TIBAKE-275886 format. One line per field, with one value per residue (C-alpha): residue in one letter; x, z, y. Coordinates in pm, whole numbers. Layout:
residues N
rest = [A:...];
X = [X:...];
Z = [Z:...];
Y = [Y:...];
//
This chain:
residues 596
rest = [M:V:G:T:G:F:R:I:T:T:S:I:I:A:M:A:V:S:I:A:V:G:A:I:A:F:N:S:W:L:V:Y:S:S:R:L:D:H:T:R:E:M:I:G:G:L:V:Q:Y:E:L:R:D:R:L:K:Q:A:L:A:E:K:D:R:L:D:L:E:T:V:A:R:T:L:E:E:H:M:H:M:A:D:V:P:P:L:A:V:I:V:D:G:Q:G:R:F:V:E:G:V:R:G:D:Q:A:L:R:R:L:L:E:E:R:D:L:T:R:M:H:G:T:V:E:T:G:G:F:V:L:M:P:E:H:F:K:G:F:D:G:A:V:V:F:G:F:R:K:A:D:V:R:A:T:A:M:Q:V:A:G:Y:T:A:L:V:V:A:F:L:L:V:L:F:V:T:A:L:R:L:I:L:R:Y:R:L:E:R:P:F:E:A:L:L:N:R:G:L:D:L:S:T:R:E:P:L:A:G:L:D:S:E:T:I:R:E:P:D:V:D:F:L:P:A:R:L:G:H:Q:V:T:E:N:F:Q:L:L:A:L:W:H:R:N:K:V:H:V:E:R:L:I:S:F:G:I:R:E:T:D:K:Q:A:F:L:Q:Y:F:Q:Q:S:L:R:E:L:F:G:V:Q:G:V:L:V:M:E:A:N:S:S:Q:N:R:L:I:T:T:Y:Q:S:D:S:G:P:Q:P:V:E:G:L:L:G:N:P:E:S:C:F:A:F:R:T:G:T:S:A:R:Q:S:C:E:Q:T:L:C:P:W:G:Q:C:K:P:H:E:V:L:L:C:M:P:L:I:G:G:G:R:T:I:G:I:C:S:V:T:I:D:R:N:A:L:E:W:K:V:P:M:A:W:P:Y:Q:R:K:V:Q:L:V:E:S:F:L:R:P:Y:L:N:L:T:A:L:T:L:N:S:L:N:L:L:D:A:Y:K:N:Q:A:I:T:D:A:L:T:G:L:H:N:R:R:Y:A:I:E:Y:L:N:N:M:V:N:I:A:K:R:Q:E:I:P:V:G:V:L:V:V:D:I:D:W:F:K:R:F:N:D:E:Y:G:H:K:V:G:D:R:V:L:R:Q:V:A:H:T:M:R:N:V:V:R:E:G:D:L:V:A:R:Y:G:G:E:E:F:L:V:V:L:P:D:A:N:A:E:L:S:M:E:I:A:E:R:L:R:T:A:V:E:A:I:E:W:D:Q:V:D:V:P:G:I:P:P:V:T:I:T:V:G:L:A:G:F:P:L:H:G:Y:S:Y:Y:H:L:I:H:K:A:D:H:A:L:Y:Q:A:K:S:A:G:K:N:R:V:G:V:H:E:H:L:P:A:T:E:G:T:D:A:P:A:P:R:N:A:V:E:P:G:A];
X = [815:683:784:584:317:255:299:-10:-198:-108:-292:-588:-637:-605:-835:-1101:-1044:-1172:-1441:-1535:-1542:-1681:-1992:-2025:-2063:-2316:-2471:-2512:-2670:-2935:-3008:-3034:-3218:-3491:-3538:-3603:-3886:-3988:-4058:-4212:-4502:-4576:-4574:-4799:-5020:-5024:-5181:-5397:-5552:-5556:-5438:-5664:-6013:-5927:-5811:-6108:-6316:-6121:-6150:-6554:-6607:-6361:-6380:-5958:-5705:-5432:-5171:-5200:-5431:-5171:-4860:-5052:-5174:-4813:-4673:-4896:-4783:-4384:-4285:-4398:-4178:-3788:-3694:-3899:-4179:-4285:-4542:-4601:-4947:-4866:-5143:-5285:-4945:-4811:-4627:-4579:-4790:-4668:-4535:-4443:-4069:-4095:-3658:-3485:-3405:-3763:-3880:-3683:-3721:-4148:-4083:-3907:-4100:-4503:-4662:-5035:-5054:-4842:-4981:-4803:-4454:-4157:-3816:-3617:-3361:-3276:-3658:-3902:-4269:-4649:-4875:-5196:-5456:-5866:-6171:-6238:-5949:-5660:-5319:-5251:-5056:-4710:-4579:-4245:-3906:-3554:-3345:-3074:-3238:-3265:-2915:-2822:-2995:-2832:-2501:-2605:-2727:-2419:-2243:-2364:-2309:-1912:-1856:-2027:-1812:-1509:-1534:-1622:-1305:-1178:-1239:-1178:-843:-780:-864:-646:-352:-408:-489:-181:32:-109:-93:177:450:484:500:721:940:943:1038:1421:1436:1410:1632:1779:1880:1828:1912:2329:2497:2629:2341:2537:2840:2704:2677:3043:3026:2911:2611:2352:2133:1725:1494:1189:878:636:385:396:197:355:392:505:767:957:1087:1142:1391:1464:1579:1704:1946:2054:2165:2387:2555:2565:2737:2963:3071:3186:3296:3554:3574:3749:3961:4106:4180:4362:4562:4587:4697:4998:5112:5340:5415:5116:5154:5066:4775:4549:4604:4447:4203:4130:4090:3807:3673:3632:3491:3215:3137:3275:3531:3731:3971:4139:4330:4448:4631:4791:4779:5146:5076:5428:5469:5065:4951:4863:5070:4997:5032:4843:4693:4566:4617:4233:4064:4108:4368:4621:4567:4802:4600:4442:4763:4924:4623:4399:4155:4003:3904:3517:3587:3896:3735:3446:3490:3199:3210:3092:2963:2951:2824:2856:2559:2633:2940:3038:3397:3595:3893:3710:3625:3459:3333:3003:2923:3073:3080:3321:3329:3565:3524:3781:4003:3944:4222:4272:3984:4141:4146:4459:4424:4108:4003:3884:3676:3497:3248:3152:2739:2689:2932:2752:2325:2517:2691:2429:2129:1827:1571:1708:1737:2064:2143:1976:2234:2490:2411:2458:2761:2888:2764:2953:3244:3246:3419:3721:3783:3814:4020:4193:4248:4371:4593:4727:4798:4967:5212:5299:5394:5587:5758:5829:5963:6186:6297:6386:6596:6768:6863:7094:6927:7128:7269:6990:7201:7184:7318:7581:7347:7149:7510:7628:7346:7367:7719:7681:7393:7588:7916:7700:7581:7891:7962:7703:7702:8156:8105:8336:8202:8419:8460:8490:8563:8587:8674:8678:9053:9153:8713:8813:8932:8605:8449:8711:8708:8353:8208:7932:7657:7961:8090:7685:7666:8008:7881:7554:7746:7938:7707:7531:7821:7919:7613:7542:7853:7856:7650:7248:7242:7581:7533:7642:7639:7752:7989:8051:8127:8254:8339:8170:8096:8057:7986:8014:7811:7978:8281:8617:8927:9049:8665:8613:8940:8831:8496:8727:8898:8581:8486:8741:8820:8451:8465:8721:8587:8325:8276:8140:8084:7790:7660:7582:7892:8119:8446:8627:8888:8883:8768:8912:8870:9075:8939:9066:8970:8940:8773:8575:8738:9044:9110:8849:8534:8282:8212:8421:8680:8623:8636:8848:9111:8969:9004:9360:9418:9232:9484:9764:9702:9634:9993:10114:9964:9567:9362:9453:9362:9509:9454:9507:9824:9796:9572:9363:9538:9185:8845:8854:9132:9039:9067:9037:8656:8682:8580:8212:8217:7813:7675:7444:7053:7225];
Z = [-21489:-21459:-21073:-21113:-21288:-21008:-20780:-20853:-20931:-20663:-20429:-20752:-20551:-20223:-20202:-20455:-20205:-19941:-20047:-20134:-19829:-19675:-19933:-19823:-19474:-19513:-19749:-19489:-19208:-19446:-19601:-19210:-19156:-19416:-19358:-18976:-19082:-19405:-19180:-18875:-19099:-19262:-18968:-18833:-19112:-19169:-18804:-18870:-19183:-19145:-18782:-18535:-18740:-18753:-18361:-18267:-18449:-18305:-17933:-17993:-18156:-17864:-17578:-17548:-17803:-17930:-18168:-18447:-18631:-18595:-18670:-18981:-19053:-19033:-19259:-19559:-19468:-19412:-19803:-19768:-19495:-19520:-19185:-18975:-18731:-18330:-18226:-17822:-17617:-17230:-16969:-16754:-16468:-16880:-16795:-17136:-17253:-17565:-17886:-18271:-18266:-17966:-17767:-17468:-17465:-17584:-17252:-17036:-17132:-17133:-16749:-16700:-16882:-16852:-17128:-17125:-17024:-17350:-17663:-17933:-18076:-17806:-17848:-17643:-17591:-17952:-18026:-18144:-18040:-18081:-17788:-17959:-17682:-17728:-17577:-17301:-17269:-16962:-17215:-17487:-17816:-17910:-18298:-18351:-18503:-18313:-18496:-18536:-18801:-19007:-18971:-19100:-19397:-19421:-19430:-19789:-19902:-19799:-19969:-20250:-20331:-20184:-20472:-20748:-20631:-20572:-21028:-21095:-20867:-21088:-21416:-21257:-21194:-21554:-21750:-21546:-21566:-21917:-21992:-21805:-21979:-22291:-22232:-21965:-21941:-22344:-22369:-22160:-22314:-22630:-22527:-22390:-22669:-22855:-22648:-22507:-22776:-22569:-22882:-22844:-22656:-22492:-22400:-22234:-22418:-22557:-22213:-22181:-22408:-22356:-22488:-22334:-22591:-22401:-22508:-22715:-22527:-22742:-22755:-22314:-22096:-22094:-21673:-21777:-22040:-21842:-21552:-21769:-21980:-21582:-21453:-21846:-21729:-21365:-21456:-21738:-21535:-21229:-21479:-21650:-21274:-21262:-21563:-21465:-21090:-21220:-21419:-21147:-21036:-21276:-21304:-20888:-20932:-21142:-21085:-20746:-20829:-20665:-20876:-21175:-20987:-20823:-21215:-21335:-21068:-21149:-21570:-21455:-21248:-21457:-21734:-21515:-21324:-21452:-21174:-21239:-20959:-20724:-20422:-20207:-19887:-19645:-19218:-19096:-18766:-18598:-18748:-18682:-19028:-19365:-19627:-20010:-20235:-20536:-20675:-21016:-21163:-21098:-20817:-20449:-20278:-19972:-19725:-19455:-19181:-19292:-19333:-18978:-18765:-18950:-18626:-18755:-19132:-19100:-19289:-19113:-18770:-18821:-19070:-19300:-19576:-19570:-19896:-19946:-20210:-20248:-20117:-19836:-19620:-19334:-19307:-19374:-19497:-19833:-20158:-20459:-20724:-20808:-21029:-20846:-20552:-20315:-20156:-19889:-19809:-19606:-19667:-19447:-19433:-19151:-18938:-18937:-19155:-19384:-19566:-19743:-20117:-20176:-20509:-20722:-20968:-21228:-21249:-21617:-21676:-21403:-21565:-21862:-21712:-21502:-21738:-21550:-21476:-21100:-20878:-20845:-20498:-20580:-20863:-20620:-20315:-20627:-20760:-20358:-20336:-20630:-20541:-20227:-20383:-20568:-20223:-20074:-20348:-20327:-19944:-19968:-20282:-20110:-19807:-19975:-20115:-19765:-19691:-20016:-19948:-19534:-19737:-19973:-19739:-19489:-19719:-19876:-19571:-19243:-18933:-18769:-18924:-19189:-19475:-19748:-19736:-19914:-20104:-20242:-20362:-20544:-20797:-20818:-20835:-21087:-21240:-21292:-21454:-21721:-21779:-21733:-22085:-22229:-22187:-22121:-21820:-21586:-21165:-20840:-20571:-20260:-19943:-19622:-19304:-18932:-18799:-18457:-18476:-18216:-17977:-17939:-17873:-17645:-17413:-17443:-17561:-17817:-17763:-17743:-18097:-18209:-18189:-18401:-18669:-18673:-18604:-18943:-19164:-19060:-19103:-19409:-19607:-19578:-19779:-20098:-20333:-20376:-20676:-20522:-20258:-19962:-19805:-19545:-19651:-19384:-18975:-18944:-19320:-19594:-20004:-20113:-20530:-20679:-21092:-21303:-21089:-21248:-21080:-20937:-20833:-20608:-20442:-20359:-20219:-20038:-19832:-19766:-19575:-19445:-19295:-19217:-18990:-18881:-18786:-18553:-18219:-18024:-17698:-17874:-18013:-17718:-17736:-17453:-17384:-17704:-17864:-18245:-18497:-18801:-19153:-19413:-19753:-20113:-20416:-20758:-21079:-21363:-21610:-21542:-21278:-21383:-21589:-21326:-21007:-20828:-21038:-20913:-20518:-20539:-20654:-20413:-20107:-20230:-20180:-19830:-19719:-19900:-19719:-19363:-19407:-19419:-19130:-19121:-19196:-19546:-19900:-20092:-20468:-20674:-20864:-21145:-21411:-21610:-22014:-22081:-22035:-21958:-21727:-21424:-21088:-20731:-20622:-20316:-19978:-19890:-20290:-20368:-20718:-20852:-20784:-20559];
Y = [-10582:-10976:-10899:-10590:-10706:-11070:-10785:-10596:-10952:-11064:-10729:-10783:-11115:-11050:-10712:-10934:-11260:-11016:-10915:-11132:-11376:-11048:-11014:-11445:-11347:-11090:-11287:-11574:-11335:-11256:-11571:-11703:-11346:-11371:-11830:-11758:-11469:-11689:-12044:-11783:-11675:-12014:-12226:-11948:-11927:-12315:-12306:-12018:-12171:-12522:-12683:-12468:-12562:-12894:-12934:-12749:-13030:-13307:-13149:-13130:-13505:-13691:-13391:-13409:-13288:-13557:-13532:-13726:-13504:-13250:-13493:-13581:-13262:-13116:-13453:-13345:-12970:-13073:-13031:-12624:-12570:-12511:-12660:-12978:-12801:-12885:-12947:-12980:-13018:-12841:-12910:-12652:-12676:-12579:-12935:-13179:-13404:-13576:-13415:-13433:-13386:-13275:-13374:-13317:-12957:-12837:-13084:-12875:-12542:-12588:-12730:-12403:-12124:-12179:-12125:-12154:-11764:-11641:-11501:-11450:-11622:-11612:-11709:-11800:-12099:-12178:-12238:-11997:-12058:-12031:-12118:-12225:-12173:-12375:-12341:-12595:-12670:-12582:-12646:-12556:-12594:-12499:-12517:-12350:-12499:-12536:-12174:-12406:-12632:-12251:-12189:-12471:-12461:-12041:-12263:-12483:-12196:-12031:-12325:-12306:-11941:-11955:-12199:-11939:-11621:-11911:-11955:-11632:-11519:-11790:-11656:-11289:-11370:-11527:-11226:-11013:-11173:-11182:-10802:-10778:-10956:-10869:-10470:-10476:-10700:-10745:-10315:-10332:-10630:-10428:-10164:-10247:-10513:-10171:-9937:-10164:-10400:-10707:-10955:-10850:-11022:-10790:-10548:-10313:-10233:-9947:-9709:-9660:-9431:-9050:-9019:-9191:-9339:-9303:-9547:-9541:-9460:-9341:-9621:-9525:-9253:-8958:-9018:-9398:-9334:-9022:-9265:-9547:-9285:-9153:-9561:-9593:-9250:-9363:-9683:-9597:-9300:-9635:-9881:-9603:-9543:-9933:-9960:-9634:-9787:-10134:-9953:-9739:-10057:-10221:-9913:-9870:-10200:-10181:-9796:-9759:-9345:-9180:-8866:-9066:-9231:-8949:-8708:-9113:-9055:-8710:-8805:-9060:-8779:-8556:-8762:-8922:-8572:-8283:-8253:-7990:-8007:-8267:-8120:-8502:-8403:-8676:-8677:-8659:-8819:-8758:-8403:-8333:-8184:-8225:-8275:-8140:-8494:-8423:-8042:-8018:-7702:-7627:-7645:-7642:-7458:-7624:-7334:-7326:-7256:-7614:-7772:-7682:-7818:-8047:-8120:-7806:-7914:-8069:-8319:-8480:-8440:-8576:-8882:-8747:-8567:-8168:-7993:-7635:-7391:-6957:-6988:-7233:-7258:-7527:-7524:-7221:-7376:-7421:-7152:-7238:-7007:-6930:-7137:-7458:-7736:-7800:-8135:-8245:-8627:-8776:-9062:-9382:-9610:-9893:-9782:-9435:-9125:-9114:-8753:-8510:-8542:-8226:-8142:-7926:-7942:-7766:-7686:-7687:-8001:-8186:-8086:-8259:-8554:-8662:-8547:-8671:-8379:-8345:-8064:-7955:-8053:-8414:-8495:-8296:-8592:-8827:-8748:-8799:-9170:-9246:-9080:-9294:-9584:-9391:-9235:-9603:-9690:-9417:-9453:-9818:-9769:-9410:-9603:-9941:-9677:-9542:-9898:-9950:-9663:-9707:-10127:-10024:-9704:-10001:-10232:-9906:-9654:-9761:-9752:-9661:-9291:-9233:-9305:-9506:-9850:-10029:-10239:-9960:-9742:-10031:-10048:-9693:-9664:-9908:-9683:-9376:-9564:-9725:-9326:-9162:-9433:-9391:-8987:-8935:-8770:-8854:-8967:-8951:-9234:-9139:-9454:-9278:-9419:-9262:-9283:-9483:-9558:-9864:-9662:-9494:-9686:-9958:-9562:-9438:-9679:-9815:-9598:-9284:-9443:-9463:-9084:-9031:-9277:-9028:-8682:-8798:-8884:-8582:-8343:-8579:-8538:-8139:-8081:-8266:-8133:-8205:-8551:-8666:-9004:-9054:-9450:-9680:-9878:-10109:-10042:-9702:-9691:-9478:-9405:-9164:-9095:-8754:-8788:-8516:-8478:-8489:-8569:-8196:-8130:-8482:-8373:-8049:-8228:-8513:-8224:-8067:-8340:-8386:-8049:-8019:-8390:-8270:-7904:-8072:-7881:-8287:-8071:-7861:-8220:-8338:-8514:-8381:-8462:-8681:-8588:-8432:-8702:-8727:-8933:-9000:-9003:-9264:-9146:-9300:-9155:-9306:-9341:-9247:-9538:-9806:-9859:-10064:-10016:-10284:-10116:-9769:-9897:-10072:-9818:-9597:-9870:-9898:-9571:-9490:-9801:-9548:-9267:-9437:-9564:-9220:-9107:-9096:-8726:-8712:-8759:-9024:-9056:-9407:-9311:-9612:-9654:-9943:-10052:-10108:-10145:-10466:-10479:-10757:-10597:-10848:-10713:-10470:-10584:-10606:-10619:-10693:-10784:-10497:-10658:-10935];
//
């Protein structure tokens, strides 16, 4: 407000200075004109009533004109004129004879113009001249004055006037500043002290609440009070939005689950703007379709035509927001109820559109959440501008979580077969054993080895060997139950973990794996010309064969060795039981401690 008062004062000063300069210029012109007329009339009157008779008398007595009388008379009446007068005598041919205060410029002017035949007042060459003719004298006596002398006198008067105006202007500005200070700035400071409670350490601490406390503006004019209240409401809404954005940032830094983050995102939008439903879809560039990442209980619904054709979405295609209601439809996929408005906004991360976020806003809730007396469309535009930081943060978080998932999958996945790797399998088995101990359930462990695999690499090359590994892994993953784990343990060996599977069920699953791999028709899987592939399986189980992951792997590996010694393409079961839970056993081949 102090800045506003300063701007008002500056504008008024500039306007007053402009008026003062114009007034001084106009006054200077008036003074010059009046001084010019006044000097002409004064010298004319002096000549008419004083000098003419004396010059006639001098001409009659001396039969000639001289300027002694003229000079003496002019000096006697000099104090009557504001400018020094001139007087010269010219002969019958208009030549200069002698003069009082005559100068070279006047001489040249007299030589150029013949004034002996002119009457009245003549203004020429910066002079005002009045020739007088006498009987018996061929020449003339020319009286006059310089315009520059009149102008100098006028400028003196204008200077005095400017000083007076400047003094009055200073008084005016001082009075205006005092008026603005005590009639405008002081009341507004009082408003801030009462409305915002500036005396507290945190004046905006109460703006986090849902109810916006309006300041007391009864002492202000109605229009100004309305504007102050509206601006305060907008400030409060902006502050609440800022607080929620900061909370969402803090939550996004800690959270690694998309669903939990997007649920918190929806709650923030509901509290701030009355958002009823949220739909978040991410783009899968490899499949050229949208995948539903999050969908609230109520709100926008994913449409198959949109999911399979992302380019048909206006927001995804153009990278700009689309707003529509029942009265105004922009996108054919967007549907909303009569009392709602639908906003479809792109999620932009890494310089590209990575998805779409659609939200529905209830009109009644928006009227309460945004209390300014604005048209409904303007409120929607305000909400849309406030949503942009949320969308940028959401896009950044989803992008980061996707990268985190990709790196995590790379760390626990075997690149050749797509199965989990040995590190993940051992950690998984260790966790399952701990769970089995608490819940007293069995766990089966299978160690699988492809028979004669070195022969495939030597005879058909590593490329065929890699295809065999991938196909065996794919077949085994399709045979086991949902929830069972198939992992590549190393080379041509696989590790299968069977939660809640006793010895009989584990034996059944192992046999299914063996027969399924043996039944693979390699000509139909683009690996023609190779003999049938078989596997040998070693089986162990908790708690029959061990009480820790390395006991179980060791016993299953020993059973595998016994089965291979007996002729391969079979399932072997370890027959020896541990004495107690703490029985030590040699660590299995290539064992990795959990968390290493």
